[in-house]
PASE-954451 format. One line per 8 residues: number of its first residue (from 1); their letters; for each residue x negated, y negated, z negated of C-alpha. Coordinates in pm, whole numbers, m for minus. Layout:
BEGIN
NUM> a> X Y Z ~ ...
! end
This chain:
BEGIN
1> xxxxxxxx> m4326 m8413 m8739 ~ m4433 m8409 m9103 ~ m4293 m8064 m9156 ~ m4534 m7922 m8901 ~ m4836 m8070 m9075 ~ m4693 m7911 m9390 ~ m4634 m7575 m9226 ~ m4975 m7577 m9061
9> xxxxxxxx> m5152 m7635 m9392 ~ m4933 m7381 m9571 ~ m4989 m7118 m9303 ~ m5363 m7192 m9309 ~ m5363 m7118 m9682 ~ m5147 m6810 m9639 ~ m5358 m6674 m9352 ~ m5681 m6740 m9536
17> xxxxxxxx> m5544 m6579 m9855 ~ m5430 m6277 m9657 ~ m5768 m6254 m9480 ~ m5980 m6252 m9794 ~ m6140 m5930 m9907 ~ m6199 m5803 m10259 ~ m6527 m5644 m10170 ~ m6806 m5763 m10346
25> xxxxxxxx> m5208 m7956 m10540 ~ m5291 m8279 m10642 ~ m5525 m8576 m10569 ~ m5889 m8566 m10671 ~ m5853 m8780 m10981 ~ m5869 m8689 m11350 ~ m5563 m8678 m11572 ~ m5526 m8984 m11792
33> xxxxxxxx> m5248 m8961 m12045 ~ m4946 m8759 m12148 ~ m4633 m8830 m11948 ~ m4360 m8982 m12159 ~ m4084 m8961 m11900 ~ m4122 m8641 m11702 ~ m4009 m8640 m11339 ~ m3710 m8431 m11245
41> xxxxxxxx> m3562 m8288 m10926 ~ m3231 m8465 m10874 ~ m3112 m8216 m10611 ~ m2798 m8131 m10804 ~ m2766 m8445 m11013 ~ m2503 m8616 m10802 ~ m2757 m8836 m10625 ~ m2601 m8782 m10282
49> xxxxxxxx> m2438 m9084 m10129 ~ m2070 m9117 m10203 ~ m1993 m9191 m9840 ~ m2091 m8837 m9737 ~ m2302 m8752 m9436 ~ m2502 m9044 m9301 ~ m2656 m9102 m8961 ~ m2986 m8955 m9080
57> xxxxxxxx> m2828 m8636 m9217 ~ m2938 m8332 m9019 ~ m3065 m7978 m9056 ~ m3303 m7785 m8829 ~ m3425 m7424 m8830 ~ m3762 m7310 m8696 ~ m3926 m6977 m8633 ~ m4299 m6935 m8709
65> xxxxxxxx> m4508 m6696 m8498 ~ m4875 m6602 m8493 ~ m5002 m6453 m8168 ~ m4638 m6406 m8061 ~ m4558 m6202 m8373 ~ m4285 m6339 m8596 ~ m4428 m6424 m8936 ~ m4177 m6659 m9097
73> xxxxxxxx> m3921 m6935 m9073 ~ m3854 m7281 m9206 ~ m3553 m7505 m9252 ~ m3568 m7883 m9286 ~ m3278 m8096 m9409 ~ m3253 m8475 m9420 ~ m2966 m8636 m9609 ~ m2859 m8975 m9737
81> xxxxxxxx> m2869 m9048 m10110 ~ m2762 m9353 m10306 ~ m3099 m9526 m10286 ~ m3236 m9398 m9957 ~ m3300 m9055 m9808 ~ m3401 m8708 m9919 ~ m3596 m8455 m9712 ~ m3611 m8086 m9809
89> xxxxxxxx> m3814 m7815 m9636 ~ m3805 m7445 m9719 ~ m4067 m7216 m9564 ~ m4091 m6837 m9589 ~ m4388 m6635 m9465 ~ m4465 m6262 m9454 ~ m4802 m6111 m9361 ~ m4987 m5783 m9402
97> xxxxxxxx> m5315 m5751 m9588 ~ m5435 m5399 m9524 ~ m5163 m5190 m9699 ~ m5023 m5482 m9897 ~ m4741 m5712 m9785 ~ m4789 m6077 m9882 ~ m4480 m6295 m9902 ~ m4475 m6667 m9978
105> xxxxxxxx> m4180 m6899 m10034 ~ m4235 m7273 m10051 ~ m3981 m7551 m10099 ~ m4081 m7917 m10068 ~ m3865 m8223 m10133 ~ m3921 m8596 m10129 ~ m3697 m8899 m10175 ~ m3768 m9239 m10020
113> xxxxxxxx> m3606 m9581 m10030 ~ m3450 m9742 m9718 ~ m3790 m9893 m9624 ~ m3961 m9553 m9632 ~ m4143 m9600 m9963 ~ m4169 m9271 m10156 ~ m3981 m9256 m10486 ~ m4020 m8901 m10616
121> xxxxxxxx> m4085 m8553 m10486 ~ m4197 m8203 m10565 ~ m4278 m7854 m10452 ~ m4221 m7496 m10562 ~ m4428 m7198 m10448 ~ m4369 m6833 m10523 ~ m4475 m6495 m10395 ~ m4745 m6231 m10444
129> xxxxxxxx> m4772 m6311 m10813 ~ m4786 m6689 m10764 ~ m4532 m6920 m10928 ~ m4591 m7296 m10916 ~ m4350 m7585 m10965 ~ m4458 m7948 m10926 ~ m4247 m8262 m10968 ~ m4364 m8623 m10950
137> xxxxxxxx> m4211 m8969 m10973 ~ m4345 m9316 m10899 ~ m4360 m9552 m11198 ~ m4513 m9890 m11285 ~ m4832 m9733 m11422 ~ m4885 m9482 m11142 ~ m4735 m9147 m11045 ~ m4611 m8918 m11323
145> xxxxxxxx> m4664 m8552 m11240 ~ m4550 m8235 m11414 ~ m4693 m7901 m11297 ~ m4576 m7562 m11418 ~ m4782 m7260 m11313 ~ m4696 m6929 m11471 ~ m4646 m6991 m11841 ~ m4855 m7310 m11837
153> xxxxxxxx> m4708 m7662 m11811 ~ m4930 m7967 m11767 ~ m4847 m8336 m11731 ~ m5061 m8624 m11610 ~ m5051 m8975 m11466 ~ m5208 m9028 m11122 ~ m5292 m9349 m10933 ~ m5015 m9517 m10738
161> xxxxxxxx> m4952 m9403 m10381 ~ m5137 m9615 m10128 ~ m4931 m9904 m9991 ~ m4794 m9850 m9642 ~ m4768 m9471 m9653 ~ m4451 m9356 m9476 ~ m4228 m9083 m9618 ~ m4064 m8835 m9374
169> xxxxxxxx> m3753 m9025 m9256 ~ m3951 m9347 m9207 ~ m4225 m9155 m9027 ~ m3972 m8995 m8793 ~ m3827 m9337 m8715 ~ m4176 m9473 m8644 ~ m4249 m9187 m8403 ~ m3911 m9241 m8236
177> xxxxxxxx> m3983 m9613 m8197 ~ m4329 m9549 m8051 ~ m4185 m9313 m7791 ~ m3902 m9555 m7708 ~ m4156 m9833 m7648 ~ m4345 m9613 m7404 ~ m4659 m9588 m7616 ~ m4907 m9324 m7509
185> xxxxxxxx> m5120 m9337 m7823 ~ m5054 m9440 m8184 ~ m5149 m9364 m8547 ~ m4941 m9349 m8866 ~ m5024 m9329 m9236 ~ m4792 m9059 m9369 ~ m4710 m8892 m9700 ~ m4626 m8523 m9688
193> xxxxxxxx> m4478 m8367 m10005 ~ m4645 m8033 m9934 ~ m4985 m8204 m9956 ~ m4936 m8353 m10301 ~ m4950 m8728 m10338 ~ m5216 m8796 m10076 ~ m5149 m9015 m9773 ~ m5324 m8914 m9450
201> xxxxxxxx> m5359 m9093 m9117 ~ m5257 m8885 m8817 ~ m5311 m8979 m8453 ~ m5085 m8899 m8155 ~ m5194 m8901 m7791 ~ m4939 m8836 m7517 ~ m5003 m8547 m7278 ~ m4694 m8539 m7052
209> xxxxxxxx> m4315 m8505 m7035 ~ m4160 m8160 m7062 ~ m3832 m7974 m7109 ~ m3793 m7683 m7351 ~ m3511 m7430 m7375 ~ m3382 m7421 m7734 ~ m3111 m7163 m7806 ~ m3035 m7158 m7435
217> xxxxxxxx> m3004 m7535 m7402 ~ m3255 m7764 m7226 ~ m3414 m8030 m7448 ~ m3610 m8317 m7293 ~ m3935 m8381 m7480 ~ m4269 m8552 m7460 ~ m4576 m8344 m7538 ~ m4843 m8492 m7769
225> xxxxxxxx> m5186 m8403 m7903 ~ m5183 m8453 m8281 ~ m5502 m8479 m8490 ~ m5567 m8566 m8853 ~ m5765 m8472 m9164 ~ m5567 m8151 m9216 ~ m5567 m8057 m8846 ~ m5922 m8143 m8734
233> xxxxxxxx> m5903 m7942 m8411 ~ m5560 m8078 m8333 ~ m5237 m7921 m8219 ~ m4970 m7987 m7960 ~ m4623 m8118 m8044 ~ m4311 m8140 m7829 ~ m4104 m8432 m7964 ~ m3747 m8520 m7863
241> xxxxxxxx> m3597 m8868 m7825 ~ m3499 m8874 m8194 ~ m3861 m8840 m8305 ~ m3805 m8479 m8415 ~ m4052 m8202 m8337 ~ m3896 m7933 m8120 ~ m4206 m7715 m8097 ~ m4562 m7723 m8227
249> xxxxxxxx> m4854 m7494 m8153 ~ m5213 m7462 m8267 ~ m5478 m7233 m8115 ~ m5660 m7020 m8371 ~ m5909 m6737 m8351 ~ m5628 m6499 m8446 ~ m5395 m6625 m8174 ~ m5162 m6919 m8123
257> xxxxxxxx> m4978 m7041 m8433 ~ m4641 m7167 m8311 ~ m4335 m7330 m8470 ~ m4023 m7341 m8251 ~ m3678 m7484 m8319 ~ m3405 m7222 m8305 ~ m3066 m7130 m8448 ~ m3020 m7002 m8803
265> xxxxxxxx> m2970 m6637 m8708 ~ m3289 m6625 m8500 ~ m3490 m6784 m8780 ~ m3365 m6548 m9049 ~ m3432 m6247 m8826 ~ m3802 m6338 m8824 ~ m3846 m6174 m9165 ~ m3648 m5859 m9091
273> xxxxxxxx> m3810 m5600 m9319 ~ m3776 m5339 m9046 ~ m4031 m5528 m8837 ~ m4401 m5475 m8918 ~ m4560 m5801 m9037 ~ m4860 m5952 m8866 ~ m5188 m5806 m8999 ~ m5447 m6076 m9051
281> xxxxxxxx> m5717 m5934 m9278 ~ m5853 m5656 m9057 ~ m5797 m5871 m8748 ~ m6026 m6136 m8895 ~ m6322 m5901 m8956 ~ m6644 m5971 m8764 ~ m6808 m5650 m8642 ~ m7189 m5642 m8619
289> xxxxxxxx> m7388 m5402 m8401 ~ m7657 m5310 m8482 ~ m7549 m5337 m8846 ~ m7723 m5513 m9130 ~ m7912 m5287 m9368 ~ m8008 m5306 m9733 ~ m7869 m5656 m9785 ~ m7873 m5617 m10163
297> xxxxxxxx> m8253 m5592 m10167 ~ m8363 m5832 m9893 ~ m8481 m6181 m9988 ~ m8393 m6343 m9656 ~ m8212 m6271 m9334 ~ m8162 m6459 m9006 ~ m7835 m6436 m8813 ~ m7713 m6573 m8483
305> xxxxxxxx> m7359 m6709 m8521 ~ m7159 m6783 m8205 ~ m6805 m6877 m8109 ~ m6616 m6642 m7880 ~ m6425 m6947 m7759 ~ m6618 m7268 m7841 ~ m6624 m7484 m8030 ~ m6648 m7388 m8396
313> xxxxxxxx> m6729 m7598 m8699 ~ m7101 m7603 m8782 ~ m7179 m7385 m9086 ~ m7285 m7606 m9379 ~ m7649 m7618 m9485 ~ m7601 m7567 m9858 ~ m7707 m7324 m10129 ~ m7920 m7040 m9994
321> xxxxxxxx> m7823 m7117 m9635 ~ m8016 m7314 m9375 ~ m7872 m7386 m9031 ~ m8018 m7482 m8692 ~ m7793 m7564 m8395 ~ m7916 m7404 m8072 ~ m7892 m7565 m7729 ~ m7612 m7327 m7624
329> xxxxxxxx> m7391 m7429 m7919 ~ m7469 m7123 m8130 ~ m7626 m7146 m8475 ~ m7931 m6984 m8629 ~ m7824 m6920 m8987 ~ m8092 m6823 m9236 ~ m7996 m6704 m9583 ~ m8308 m6728 m9800
337> xxxxxxxx> m8286 m6661 m10173 ~ m8629 m6813 m10236 ~ m8602 m7130 m10023 ~ m8264 m7294 m10080 ~ m8142 m7583 m9870 ~ m8142 m7937 m10003 ~ m7790 m8039 m10107 ~ m7610 m8281 m9881
345> xxxxxxxx> m7594 m8645 m9988 ~ m7215 m8610 m10013 ~ m7257 m8327 m10262 ~ m7487 m8529 m10485 ~ m7280 m8847 m10461 ~ m6963 m8677 m10585 ~ m7093 m8490 m10889 ~ m6792 m8591 m11097
353> xxxxxxxx> m6559 m8431 m10845 ~ m6712 m8095 m10933 ~ m6657 m8140 m11306 ~ m6287 m8230 m11307 ~ m6011 m8009 m11436 ~ m5771 m7947 m11147 ~ m5452 m7744 m11106 ~ m5655 m7446 m10982
361> xxxxxxxx> m5979 m7494 m11178 ~ m5801 m7583 m11503 ~ m6103 m7541 m11728 ~ m5950 m7723 m12025 ~ m5702 m7441 m12080 ~ m5759 m7254 m12412 ~ m5789 m6917 m12236 ~ m6074 m7045 m12019
369> xxxxxxxx> m6250 m7211 m12313 ~ m6222 m6891 m12517 ~ m6378 m6684 m12238 ~ m6661 m6935 m12202 ~ m6738 m6928 m12575 ~ m6729 m6549 m12577 ~ m6976 m6534 m12288 ~ m7215 m6775 m12462
377> xxxxxxxx> m7193 m6579 m12786 ~ m7284 m6259 m12601 ~ m7576 m6437 m12432 ~ m7717 m6554 m12765 ~ m7704 m6200 m12897 ~ m7901 m6073 m12599 ~ m8249 m6005 m12734 ~ m8425 m6039 m12397
385> xxxxxxxx> m8328 m6408 m12379 ~ m8410 m6474 m12746 ~ m8108 m6702 m12776 ~ m8085 m6683 m13151 ~ m8280 m7007 m13117 ~ m8079 m7331 m13075 ~ m7956 m7408 m12721 ~ m8179 m7627 m12506
393> xxxxxxxx> m7984 m7949 m12444 ~ m8273 m8185 m12368 ~ m8317 m8233 m11988 ~ m8683 m8322 m12045 ~ m8753 m7979 m12193 ~ m8948 m7769 m11938 ~ m8711 m7477 m12000 ~ m8391 m7681 m11962
401> xxxxxxxx> m8310 m7584 m11601 ~ m8391 m7219 m11670 ~ m8152 m7234 m11964 ~ m7876 m7374 m11741 ~ m7939 m7107 m11476 ~ m7924 m6830 m11734 ~ m7595 m6966 m11864 ~ m7453 m6982 m11510
409> xxxxxxxx> m7551 m6620 m11444 ~ m7409 m6522 m11782 ~ m7074 m6675 m11686 ~ m7087 m6485 m11356 ~ m7136 m6156 m11538 ~ m6859 m6243 m11782 ~ m6611 m6297 m11499 ~ m6722 m5975 m11328
417> xxxxxxxx> m6645 m5783 m11648 ~ m6332 m5977 m11740 ~ m6125 m5909 m11425 ~ m6027 m5548 m11476 ~ m5747 m5520 m11220 ~ m5903 m5575 m10878 ~ m5636 m5587 m10608 ~ m5545 m5736 m10272
425> xxxxxxxx> m5185 m5812 m10365 ~ m5243 m6138 m10548 ~ m5215 m6493 m10419 ~ m5403 m6801 m10537 ~ m5388 m6783 m10917 ~ m5536 m7056 m11134 ~ m5836 m7001 m11359 ~ m5619 m6998 m11672
433> xxxxxxxx> m5379 m6744 m11522 ~ m5670 m6520 m11423 ~ m5827 m6552 m11768 ~ m5499 m6429 m11915 ~ m5398 m6161 m11664 ~ m5749 m6024 m11592 ~ m5628 m5958 m11237 ~ m5715 m6075 m10889
441> xxxxxxxx> m5937 m6057 m10584 ~ m6229 m6273 m10474 ~ m6024 m6594 m10494 ~ m5957 m6543 m10863 ~ m6320 m6444 m10932 ~ m6444 m6761 m10763 ~ m6194 m6993 m10931 ~ m6243 m6851 m11281
449> xxxxxxxx> m6623 m6872 m11254 ~ m6600 m7232 m11131 ~ m6385 m7311 m11436 ~ m6630 m7155 m11683 ~ m6914 m7355 m11531 ~ m6724 m7684 m11551 ~ m6615 m7607 m11906 ~ m6985 m7599 m11997
457> xxxxxxxx> m7062 m7921 m11807 ~ m7216 m7751 m11501 ~ m7081 m7895 m11171 ~ m6924 m7623 m10958 ~ m6728 m7567 m10640 ~ m6585 m7281 m10437 ~ m6766 m7148 m10130 ~ m6575 m6987 m9842
465> xxxxxxxx> m6716 m6770 m9570 ~ m6801 m6410 m9489 ~ m6951 m6122 m9687 ~ m7113 m5809 m9547 ~ m6938 m5475 m9605 ~ m7067 m5140 m9486 ~ m6717 m4998 m9527 ~ m6397 m5183 m9612
473> xxxxxxxx> m6028 m5139 m9529 ~ m6106 m4853 m9292 ~ m6365 m5052 m9096 ~ m6743 m5005 m9087 ~ m7022 m5262 m9065 ~ m6820 m5582 m9077 ~ m6829 m5931 m9219 ~ m6505 m5993 m9410
481> xxxxxxxx> m6363 m6325 m9532 ~ m6460 m6403 m9886 ~ m6484 m6666 m10161 ~ m6762 m6713 m10414 ~ m6890 m6994 m10637 ~ m7171 m7249 m10630 ~ m7322 m7427 m10932 ~ m7520 m7751 m10908
489> xxxxxxxx> m7840 m7695 m11108 ~ m8144 m7919 m11085 ~ m8006 m8101 m10782 ~ m7952 m7782 m10579 ~ m7650 m7562 m10525 ~ m7695 m7208 m10657 ~ m7478 m6930 m10511 ~ m7302 m6698 m10756
497> xxxxxxxx> m7074 m6412 m10652 ~ m6873 m6278 m10946 ~ m6739 m5984 m10744 ~ m7085 m5823 m10758 ~ m7162 m5587 m11050 ~ m7213 m5772 m11378 ~ m7547 m5603 m11447 ~ m7690 m5667 m11101
505> xxxxxxxx> m7805 m5958 m10889 ~ m7581 m6264 m10880 ~ m7598 m6301 m10499 ~ m7735 m6131 m10189 ~ m7822 m6234 m9834 ~ m7511 m6076 m9684 ~ m7310 m6399 m9721 ~ m7243 m6652 m9444
513> xxxxxxxx> m7122 m6988 m9578 ~ m6862 m7165 m9362 ~ m6699 m7421 m9595 ~ m6719 m7561 m9947 ~ m6447 m7720 m10156 ~ m6401 m7861 m10508 ~ m6056 m7699 m10488 ~ m5871 m7994 m10630
521> xxxxxxxx> m5556 m7873 m10453 ~ m5524 m7529 m10299 ~ m5258 m7612 m10042 ~ m5384 m7942 m9902 ~ m5757 m7878 m9889 ~ m5893 m7953 m9539 ~ m6136 m7662 m9584 ~ m5860 m7412 m9501
529> xxxxxxxx> m5769 m7587 m9177 ~ m6133 m7602 m9067 ~ m6176 m7230 m9135 ~ m5873 m7129 m8933 ~ m6050 m7217 m8607 ~ m6326 m6969 m8697 ~ m6108 m6673 m8796 ~ m6119 m6412 m8523
537> xxxxxxxx> m6342 m6641 m8317 ~ m6689 m6553 m8446 ~ m6965 m6331 m8316 ~ m7258 m6249 m8547 ~ m7576 m6059 m8473 ~ m7919 m6020 m8625 ~ m8161 m6281 m8498 ~ m8509 m6208 m8377
545> xxxx> m8637 m6431 m8657 ~ m8815 m6264 m8944 ~ m8603 m6078 m9200 ~ m8760 m5966 m9521
! end
């Protein structure tokens, strides 16, 4: 059961990463102190129980498909250890992104005591230039975490895991018990190692009884609707009498995402290199006819956004975007550079969230700080801004907000110039990695700009949505999936797209905002799950409202 929440979130991230164009994992708390006793992975340390295989020891293989096309596999193993149980899950995915093949390998592990309390865990991710290793261990003063990403290693202490959260073996037993008691609805607070150290409450509602054929053998199951923070639209699970998921499927705009139990040979065959991988970037484009024109010079534009198969998440009213829900469930989306929307109360109330250094937006790294200082030095030398004068740090100064805006746009230009190797073959790299490698696509542009802003004390977040392209990846007149950055200046969110030329405008009206995130953890962010329901499921056309 937990593994499918993990796989869903991982596949969401992989699909979204593969869908992004280059055209234009940890809780949300600050680090506190250096870790004195770093956590370790005891996989080969002799921790296995001396009495060999226990009653909870088992291994299952699964094949992952998207729209009936094989895109990966996973294997989950549970085994007894001296002080409880250990669960390991390995997932491998392969997708096409125009002419590039994206591969991702993720391994999660967690150990729990006999009562289901988590003891320690970790995760490794690799593929498409990404290399991340995280290990954590519960201690008296909280959770000690060590994260290695590329050549960077960081340690921190996080708050203790919430009491009552069930680790995988305990969660499976709880599901098994609920089914045995004949329950038709129940909720559990669970801890999934792929989601960092964050407990989430998931809800199960029984649909019916069913029988599935697995490797030619009938398996009696009950079918359930599962919902939770990371699966807001829900999915269906077929669960056997042992509380194990036999099959899970989630409808998406790109087709049905399905995980099915199988034998080892069938699972491994899913990534046969002779088979063409599923293409998700071009498939996610939104064609517009008649096309938009001259978006780089317009000050406002009005669009009608619809779902091909309702419902879809309402686009947020933030930054330059204002949204009105129509009676038929569609949305009138106005992007106006001169009349920005008021920020949501949630945005204002969580300012500190947008200033923290996180695994992705690691603004305290020396490479990020150096780039920030270089950008400010260049700004002060720019005669047109007359910044030989001292910086304006007094909020009561009438030019204070203008000074902040100029700095934000300076950072945007600096990122646009700094990333010299623009490519579609990269995965989610951190800000520090991007500062060092000078390589990436829109994800790296957005993350690095967010880091520069936070390094200067300007709250920032990452915006996800669509950007207009007259021609991209062999397609004409399309909206393609994209990331950019927003800065909180004077109580309003300001849109900044670092993929645009450094000497041009910092944003244009050809952007449709669909989600925002502080990006505290790339893999477990609910923003990716909410976006998956929109991919391949949107229709956009020019509205009859005034465009100027």
